[in-house]
C-alpha positions in Angstrom: 24.5 9.8 3.6 25.2 12.9 5.6 22.2 14.6 7.1 22.8 17.7 5.0 22.4 15.5 1.8 18.7 15.2 2.6 16.5 18.1 1.4 14.0 17.4 4.2 16.7 17.9 6.9 17.9 21.2 5.3 14.3 22.4 4.9 13.5 21.7 8.5 16.6 23.4 9.8 16.3 26.4 7.6 12.7 27.2 8.2 13.1 30.1 10.7 14.4 32.1 7.7 11.2 31.3 5.8 9.2 32.5 8.9 10.9 35.9 8.5 9.9 35.9 4.9 6.3 35.1 5.8 6.2 38.0 8.3 7.6 40.3 5.7 5.0 39.2 3.1 2.2 40.2 5.5 3.8 43.5 6.4 4.3 44.4 2.8 0.5 43.8 2.2 -0.7 45.3 5.4 -2.8 48.1 3.7 -4.5 45.8 1.2 -5.2 43.2 4.0 -6.7 45.9 6.2 -9.0 47.0 3.4 -10.2 43.4 2.9 -10.7 42.9 6.7 -12.7 46.2 7.0 -15.7 44.5 5.3 -18.4 42.7 7.2 -18.3 39.0 6.3 -20.9 36.4 7.3 -18.0 33.9 7.5 -14.4 33.3 6.7 -13.5 30.0 5.1 -9.9 28.6 5.0 -9.2 25.9 2.4 -6.4 23.6 1.3 -5.6 20.0 0.7 -3.6 17.5 2.7 -1.2 19.4 4.9 -2.7 22.8 3.9 -6.2 21.5 5.0 -4.7 20.8 8.4 -3.1 24.3 8.3 -6.6 25.6 7.5 -8.0 23.8 10.6 -5.4 25.5 12.8 -5.7 28.9 11.2 -9.5 29.0 11.2 -9.7 28.1 14.9 -7.2 30.8 15.7 -9.0 33.4 13.4 -12.3 32.8 15.1 -10.8 32.9 18.5 -8.9 36.1 17.9 -11.5 38.1 15.7 -14.8 36.7 17.0 -15.8 36.2 13.4 -17.2 32.8 12.3 -14.4 30.9 10.6 -14.1 27.3 9.5 -11.8 25.1 7.5 -13.0 23.1 4.4 -10.9 20.7 2.3 -10.5 22.0 -1.2 -12.2 18.9 -2.7 -15.3 19.5 -0.5 -15.4 23.1 -1.4 -15.3 22.2 -5.1 -17.7 19.1 -5.1 -20.0 20.1 -2.3 -20.0 23.8 -1.9 -23.5 23.8 -0.4 -22.2 21.9 2.6 -19.0 24.1 2.9 -20.2 27.6 2.5 -23.4 29.0 4.0 -25.9 30.2 1.5 -29.0 32.4 1.7 -32.2 31.1 0.0 -35.1 33.2 -1.2 -38.8 32.1 -0.9 -38.6 30.2 -4.1 -35.8 28.1 -2.7 -33.2 29.6 -5.0 -29.7 30.5 -3.6 -29.2 34.2 -3.6 -25.9 35.9 -4.2 -23.6 36.2 -1.3 -21.4 38.9 -2.9 -18.8 40.0 -0.4 -20.3 38.0 2.4 -17.7 35.3 2.5 -13.9 35.7 2.7 -12.0 32.8 1.3 -8.4 32.1 2.3 -6.9 29.5 0.0 -3.6 27.8 1.0 -1.4 25.8 -1.3 2.4 25.2 -1.3 2.6 24.8 -5.1 -0.3 27.1 -6.0 -1.4 24.6 -8.5 -3.2 21.9 -6.5 -6.2 20.9 -8.7 -8.9 20.9 -6.1 -7.9 24.2 -4.5 -7.5 26.0 -7.8 -10.8 24.7 -9.2 -12.6 25.5 -5.9 -11.3 29.1 -6.1 -12.3 29.4 -9.7 -15.8 28.3 -8.8 -16.0 30.6 -5.8 -15.1 33.6 -7.8 -17.4 32.7 -10.6 -20.3 32.7 -8.1 -19.1 36.1 -6.9 -19.1 34.9 -3.3 -16.5 37.3 -2.0 -12.7 38.1 -2.1 -9.9 35.6 -2.0 -6.6 35.7 -0.2 -4.0 33.2 -1.3 -1.2 31.9 0.8 1.4 30.1 -1.2 5.1 29.6 -1.9 5.0 30.3 -5.7 3.9 33.5 -7.4 3.9 32.2 -10.9 1.2 29.5 -10.4 -2.6 29.7 -11.0 -3.7 30.3 -7.4 -1.8 33.5 -7.0 -3.2 34.8 -10.3 -6.8 34.0 -9.2 -6.6 35.7 -5.8 -7.5 39.2 -5.0 -4.4 39.3 -2.8 -1.6 36.8 -2.6 0.9 36.3 0.2 3.9 34.6 -1.4 6.6 33.1 0.8 9.3 32.2 -1.6 11.8 31.1 1.0 9.3 28.4 2.0 9.8 26.6 -1.3 11.0 22.9 -1.0 12.5 20.1 -3.1 11.3 17.4 -0.8 7.7 16.0 -1.1 6.5 16.1 2.5 5.8 19.7 3.6 7.9 21.0 6.5 9.4 24.5 5.8 6.6 25.4 3.4 3.9 24.4 5.9 5.5 26.3 8.8 6.1 29.4 6.7 2.5 29.5 5.4 1.2 28.9 8.9 3.2 31.9 10.2 1.7 34.0 7.5 -1.8 32.8 8.4 -1.1 33.6 12.1 0.2 37.1 11.3 -2.8 37.7 9.0 -5.1 36.8 11.8 -3.3 39.2 14.2 -3.8 41.9 11.7 -7.5 41.1 11.2 -7.9 41.1 15.0 -6.1 44.4 15.5 -3.6 42.7 17.8 -0.6 44.7 16.7 1.2 43.8 19.9 1.0 40.1 19.2 2.1 40.6 15.6 5.2 42.5 16.8 5.9 39.7 19.2 6.0 37.3 16.2 9.3 38.9 15.1 10.9 36.8 17.9 9.8 33.6 16.3 12.9 32.9 14.1 15.3 33.3 16.9 13.2 31.0 19.1 12.9 28.5 16.3 16.7 28.3 15.9 17.3 27.8 19.6 14.6 25.1 19.7 16.1 23.1 16.8 19.5 23.3 18.3 18.5 22.3 21.8 16.0 19.5 21.1 17.4 17.8 18.0 19.0 15.1 20.1 15.6 14.3 21.8 13.9 14.2 18.4 16.5 11.8 17.2 16.1 9.6 20.3 12.4 9.3 19.8 12.6 8.9 16.1 15.2 6.2 16.0 13.5 4.0 18.7 11.8 1.4 16.5 10.4 -0.2 19.6 7.6 2.3 19.2 4.9 1.2 16.8 2.2 3.8 17.2 2.1 7.5 17.7 -0.8 9.7 18.9 -0.7 13.4 18.6 -3.0 15.4 20.9 -3.9 19.0 20.5 -7.0 21.1 21.2 -8.3 24.4 19.9 -5.9 26.1 17.4 -3.4 23.2 18.1 -5.6 20.4 16.8 -4.7 21.2 13.2 -1.0 21.2 14.1 -1.5 17.8 15.8 -3.1 16.6 12.5 -0.1 17.8 10.5 2.5 16.3 12.9 0.5 13.0 12.5 0.6 13.3 8.8 4.4 13.8 8.7 4.8 10.6 10.8 2.6 8.7 8.3 4.2 10.1 5.2 7.8 9.9 6.1 7.8 6.8 8.2 4.8 4.6 7.2 4.0 4.3 10.9 0.5 4.0 12.5 -0.3 7.5 13.7 -3.5 9.4 14.7 -4.4 12.9 15.9 -7.0 13.6 18.6 -8.3 16.4 20.7 -7.0 16.0 24.3 -10.1 15.0 26.1 -11.5 13.0 23.2 -8.5 10.6 23.4 -10.0 9.3 26.7 -13.2 8.2 25.0 -12.1 5.0 23.4 -8.7 5.6 21.6 -6.7 5.3 24.9 -7.5 1.6 24.7 -4.6 1.4 22.2 -2.1 2.7 24.7 0.7 0.3 25.7 4.5 0.3 26.2 5.0 0.6 22.4 2.9 3.8 22.1 4.1 7.4 22.1 1.6 10.0 23.1 2.7 13.5 22.0 0.9 16.4 23.6 0.8 19.9 22.2 0.0 21.4 25.6 -1.5 24.8 25.8 -1.0 27.5 28.5 -4.7 28.0 29.0 -5.7 24.4 29.6 -2.3 23.2 30.9 -3.7 21.3 34.0 -6.4 19.5 32.1 -4.2 18.5 29.2 -1.3 17.4 31.4 -3.7 15.2 33.4 -4.5 13.3 30.2 -0.8 12.8 29.5 -0.2 11.7 33.1 -3.0 9.1 32.7 -1.6 7.8 29.5 1.9 7.5 31.1 0.3 5.5 34.0 -1.2 3.1 31.4 2.3 2.4 30.1 2.6 4.8 27.2 5.6 7.0 26.5 4.7 10.6 26.8 6.4 13.5 25.0 4.9 17.0 25.9 5.6 20.3 24.2 4.8 23.6 25.9 6.2 27.0 26.7 7.4 25.7 30.1 7.3 22.6 32.3 7.5 20.1 29.5 10.0 17.7 28.0 10.3 20.1 25.1 9.9 23.6 26.6 10.0 26.5 24.1 11.0 29.2 26.7 10.3 31.7 24.0 8.6 34.5 26.0 6.2 34.9 23.1 2.5 35.1 23.9 0.6 31.8 23.3 -1.5 32.7 20.3 1.6 34.0 18.5 4.0 31.1 19.0 2.1 28.0 17.9 4.4 27.3 15.0 7.0 26.3 17.6 5.3 23.0 18.1 6.3 21.9 14.6 10.1 21.7 14.1 11.0 19.1 16.7 8.1 16.8 15.6 9.2 17.2 12.0 12.7 16.2 13.0 11.4 13.2 14.9 9.6 11.9 11.7 12.8 12.6 9.7 15.0 10.5 12.0 12.5 7.7 12.2 12.3 7.6 8.4 16.1 7.1 8.3 16.0 4.5 11.0 13.5 2.4 9.0 15.7 2.6 5.9 13.3 5.0 4.0 13.9 8.1 2.0 12.3 11.1 3.8 12.6 13.2 0.7 10.5 10.8 -1.4 7.7 9.2 0.7 6.0 6.1 -0.9 3.2 6.8 -3.4 3.4 10.6 -3.0 4.2 13.5 -5.3 4.9 17.1 -4.4 1.9 18.4 -6.4 -1.4 16.6 -6.8 -3.0 17.2 -10.2 -6.3 15.5 -11.0 -8.6 15.2 -14.0 -11.7 16.9 -12.7 
C-alpha cells in the first residue's frame, strides 16, 4: 500500500494544521480563560486516560513550572475511583470533608470526549462542587464538552486511526497555550505561532531518519528518556511504540535510567533522548554513557542533536516538536513488522466501560 493510504501517516503529516487550530481555539476563548485563571486555586488537576493521561503529565509539569501554582496529573480512573488520593481535601474537626468550592481547577483531556472514566470523573467532580472544569477535546458534540465550564475544541485534530498522533499533539499545543495564558507569558504564546512551520520542516527533513530507525528490526527494545515537562511526552512516545509495533518499550526520567534500567542496554537497544536546553549537559552525559555501553542513541533537541529542531522558538513553547519524528518512527516500524498502524492489536479508538 502507498503511505498515503494509511490514516496514521496522513494524520502525522497533517498535524501542523491541527496545531494552528489549537492555537486559534485558545485565542478565541482568551477572555473566558483569563476569568477562570483569575481565581485563586489550591491546586490545578489535569486528567485523562492512556495517551491523554501522559499529556496531562506533560501539561501539569509545565503549568506548575510556568505559573508557580501547584499542579498534578491524575488518571481519569483514579480521579473517579479514588478521588481522596487524587484531589486534596480539607477536613473539619469531626473528620468530615468540607466543600472545596472553587479551590480546584480541573482540566480534563479526551480525544473523543466520551471516554467513560474521564466523563464520569468530571460528573463526580462537578457534583461535589469542587471547582470549574476546562475540557480539551477534538469533538464538540460529545459529553465532556457539555459538562465543562469551558471547552477548547480542536476539530482538525480528529482522527480515523486508533493510536493518537495528530489529536494528541493538537491537544498538547492547546494545553501549552493555555498554560502560557495562565502564566501571563504572552511573548511565549506569540512565539507558538511559529510551531506549524517548524513542524512541517521537521517532518520533511527527518522522515528518512525516522524510517531508518523504524525499519531496523535488529532493534528489539526502545527506551524513551525525558525529564520535567518532557517526561509525559517520553511516556507518549513509548506508548506509540507499544501500540503500533508491539515492541518492548519503556519511558524513564534521564537520571533515573542509570539506577538499574540501564542494565538492559545492549547493541539491540535504542535509547531516545528528549534533551532539554536547561539540562543539556547532564542529559547528554547519560546518552553518551548508554552509547558507550553499546546502545544506539537517538537524541532530539533544539540544536546539537541527531534530530535538531532549529526552530528558534523558546524551550517551554516548542515541546510539541519532540513528537512528530517519533510518531513516524513507530509508524514505519509497524509496517516493517507487517502490522497495521491504523488498527493496533486489541485496541479501539474509544474506551467505554460499564461503571
